[in-house]
C-alpha positions in Angstrom: 78.9 -26.4 223.9 80.6 -27.5 221.1 84.2 -25.6 219.9 82.9 -24.9 216.9 79.5 -23.0 218.9 81.8 -21.9 221.3 83.4 -20.2 218.1 80.5 -18.8 216.6 79.2 -17.1 219.7 82.5 -15.3 220.0 82.4 -14.0 216.4 79.0 -13.0 217.3 80.3 -11.1 220.3 83.3 -9.6 219.4 81.8 -6.7 217.4 80.2 -5.3 220.6 84.1 -4.7 222.1 85.3 -3.4 218.7 86.2 0.1 218.3 83.6 2.9 218.7 81.6 3.4 216.0 81.9 7.0 213.7 79.1 8.3 215.9 80.4 7.3 219.3 83.9 8.6 218.2 82.1 12.1 217.6 80.4 11.5 220.9 83.7 10.9 222.9 85.6 13.6 220.6 83.1 16.5 220.9 83.5 19.5 218.6 86.2 21.8 219.9 85.2 25.2 220.9 87.2 28.9 220.9 86.2 32.0 220.9 87.4 35.7 220.0 86.5 38.9 221.2 82.7 40.5 220.4 84.1 44.2 220.2 86.9 42.8 217.7 90.3 43.1 217.0 91.1 43.5 213.6 92.7 42.3 211.4 93.3 39.6 213.3 89.2 38.7 214.2 86.1 41.2 213.5 82.7 40.7 211.7 82.2 41.0 207.7 79.7 43.7 207.1 76.5 43.0 204.8 74.7 46.1 204.3 76.0 47.6 207.3 75.4 44.8 209.7 77.6 42.3 211.1 78.0 39.0 209.8 80.0 35.9 210.2 83.5 36.4 212.0 86.5 36.9 210.0 90.2 37.5 210.2 93.7 36.4 210.3 92.8 34.2 213.5 89.5 33.0 211.9 91.7 31.6 209.0 94.2 30.2 210.8 92.0 28.0 213.0 90.7 26.9 209.8 94.3 25.9 208.3 95.1 24.3 211.8 92.3 21.8 212.3 90.4 21.1 209.0 93.2 19.3 207.7 93.5 17.0 210.6 89.6 16.8 209.9 89.0 18.2 213.3 85.5 19.4 214.1 85.4 23.3 216.0 83.3 26.2 216.0 84.7 29.8 216.5 81.9 32.4 219.0 82.5 35.7 219.9 82.2 36.5 223.4 82.7 39.6 225.8 86.2 39.7 226.5 85.9 38.9 230.1 83.3 36.1 229.4 85.6 34.7 227.0 88.6 34.3 229.3 86.3 33.2 231.9 84.7 30.4 230.5 88.1 29.5 228.8 89.4 29.2 232.4 86.2 26.7 233.3 86.5 24.7 230.6 83.2 25.6 228.6 85.4 26.8 225.4 88.4 25.3 224.8 90.8 28.4 223.8 90.7 32.2 223.2 92.6 34.1 220.4 94.8 36.8 220.3 95.3 37.1 223.9 98.4 39.1 225.4 100.3 37.3 228.5 100.8 38.5 231.8 101.4 36.5 235.2 98.2 35.6 236.0 97.1 34.2 232.4 100.5 32.1 232.5 99.4 30.5 235.5 95.5 30.5 234.6 96.2 28.8 231.2 98.3 26.8 228.8 99.4 29.2 226.4 100.4 28.8 222.9 103.7 29.9 221.5 103.9 33.7 220.0 102.0 33.8 216.4 102.5 37.5 215.9 103.5 40.7 217.8 102.3 44.3 218.4 103.5 47.6 219.2 102.2 49.2 222.6 101.1 52.4 221.8 99.7 56.0 223.0 97.3 58.0 221.2 95.9 61.3 221.5 94.6 64.7 219.8 96.6 66.5 217.6 95.1 69.7 219.0 96.0 69.2 222.4 100.0 68.3 221.1 100.6 70.1 218.0 104.1 69.2 218.4 103.9 65.3 219.5 104.5 64.2 223.0 107.7 61.9 223.5 108.2 60.6 226.9 110.9 58.2 228.5 108.0 56.2 230.3 104.5 55.6 230.2 103.9 56.8 233.9 104.9 60.5 232.4 101.6 60.8 230.4 99.9 60.8 234.0 100.7 64.9 234.8 99.1 65.9 231.6 95.5 63.7 232.3 93.7 60.8 232.4 95.2 57.8 230.6 92.1 55.4 229.0 91.9 52.0 227.9 89.2 49.2 227.1 88.0 47.2 230.0 89.1 44.1 230.6 91.9 44.4 228.2 95.6 43.3 229.7 97.9 46.6 229.6 101.0 45.1 231.8 102.7 44.8 228.4 102.4 48.8 227.8 104.5 48.9 231.3 101.0 50.3 232.9 100.7 48.2 236.1 98.5 49.6 238.4 94.9 49.3 236.5 93.4 51.2 239.6 94.6 54.6 237.6 93.6 53.6 234.5 90.0 55.1 232.9 88.6 51.9 231.7 85.9 52.4 228.5 83.9 49.8 227.2 84.4 50.1 224.0 86.2 51.9 221.3 83.1 53.6 219.9 83.2 55.8 222.8 86.6 57.2 222.1 86.1 60.1 220.3 83.5 61.5 222.7 85.6 60.7 225.9 88.8 62.3 224.2 87.1 65.6 222.8 85.3 66.1 226.2 89.0 65.7 228.0 87.5 63.1 230.0 90.6 60.9 228.4 93.7 62.7 227.6 95.5 59.6 226.1 94.2 56.4 224.9 96.7 52.8 225.2 96.3 50.7 222.2 98.1 48.8 219.9 99.1 50.9 217.0 98.7 47.8 214.1 94.8 46.8 215.3 93.5 50.8 216.1 92.8 52.0 212.6 91.0 48.9 211.5 89.1 49.1 214.5 88.1 52.5 214.0 87.3 52.1 210.4 84.9 49.1 211.4 83.0 51.5 213.7 82.5 53.9 211.1 85.2 56.2 212.6 87.9 56.5 210.2 87.9 60.2 209.6 88.5 60.5 213.6 91.7 58.6 213.0 93.3 61.8 211.2 92.8 64.0 214.1 94.9 61.4 216.4 98.6 61.4 217.0 100.3 58.5 218.1 103.6 57.4 219.7 105.2 53.8 220.4 105.8 53.5 224.0 109.6 53.6 224.6 111.5 50.9 225.8 109.4 47.9 224.7 109.8 45.3 222.5 106.7 44.6 220.5 104.0 42.2 222.5 103.7 38.9 221.7 100.3 37.3 221.1 98.8 33.9 222.1 96.4 31.1 222.2 95.0 30.8 225.6 94.3 27.4 225.9 91.9 26.2 229.0 94.1 23.8 231.4 90.7 22.0 232.1 89.9 21.0 228.1 90.3 17.1 227.4 91.9 18.2 224.3 94.2 20.8 225.6 97.8 19.3 224.7 96.3 18.3 221.4 95.1 21.5 220.6 98.6 23.2 221.4 100.7 20.7 219.5 98.9 21.0 216.5 98.2 24.7 216.7 102.6 25.3 217.2 103.5 23.0 214.1 101.2 24.4 212.3 102.4 28.0 213.1 105.7 27.0 212.8 105.3 25.5 209.3 103.4 28.3 208.0 105.7 30.9 209.7 108.6 29.2 207.7 107.0 29.2 204.0 105.6 33.0 204.4 102.0 32.0 204.6 101.4 34.1 207.9 102.8 37.2 206.5 100.8 36.8 203.5 97.2 35.9 205.3 98.1 39.3 207.8 98.6 41.3 204.7 95.1 40.1 203.2 93.4 41.3 206.0 95.2 44.2 206.4 94.3 45.2 202.6 90.7 44.3 203.0 90.2 46.7 205.9 92.0 49.2 204.2 89.9 48.8 201.2 86.8 48.6 203.2 87.8 51.8 205.2 88.0 53.5 201.2 84.7 52.6 200.5 83.4 53.4 203.7 84.8 57.2 203.6 
């Protein structure tokens, strides 16, 4: 083979070893998947209503993911799943991350977690008619002497100071709460005060909120919430880096605060329209 023929063959072969095509790159870097809780956690994630029917996912979390990944051209999707399934599939690497998760020792072990991107206040709720003068306590365990304490199945209440889950009466969804309280199956309900009003409004229980008394659990700091990222995700470190950088930037320029206010106002407006 002459030298000129060698260079001609080399020129023809080089493209075969060049960088992957756009289609190949898309295959090598598959669309990221994130999940949110399908029973809703407003204002952080909830479904838009169209004529009373649930539509697409909306909320602070949904908008934040858009701000993090769209500028980088990274494709992703958000799916709503039952909370336990969501956590399981993130743990198994089927889904890359889950939004709006609190931490406990087991979760810190099972998942990579982002920096905290908002904080909530653990609280307990009860019927005003049961305690007309309110009920102040020094520790959450004191509530047990007054009756059953309820929470949502699969939720983390360790940051409430409640570690014995076997003594927590679990209900499947917030829509069951009025019945449980009024029939005295629950005397108290554990929830984050910033999310309960919106959750009741979305479930057409806005009027029921007026029947509730509430107090913040004493001697607790506000509870941090994170994105939990699958340790099995090939993109785990990239997700965490981009997310933390964007959260820091949006916090410093005040945009995160505005985003939260927008969704809180939207929920209040919707609740008034449905009142």
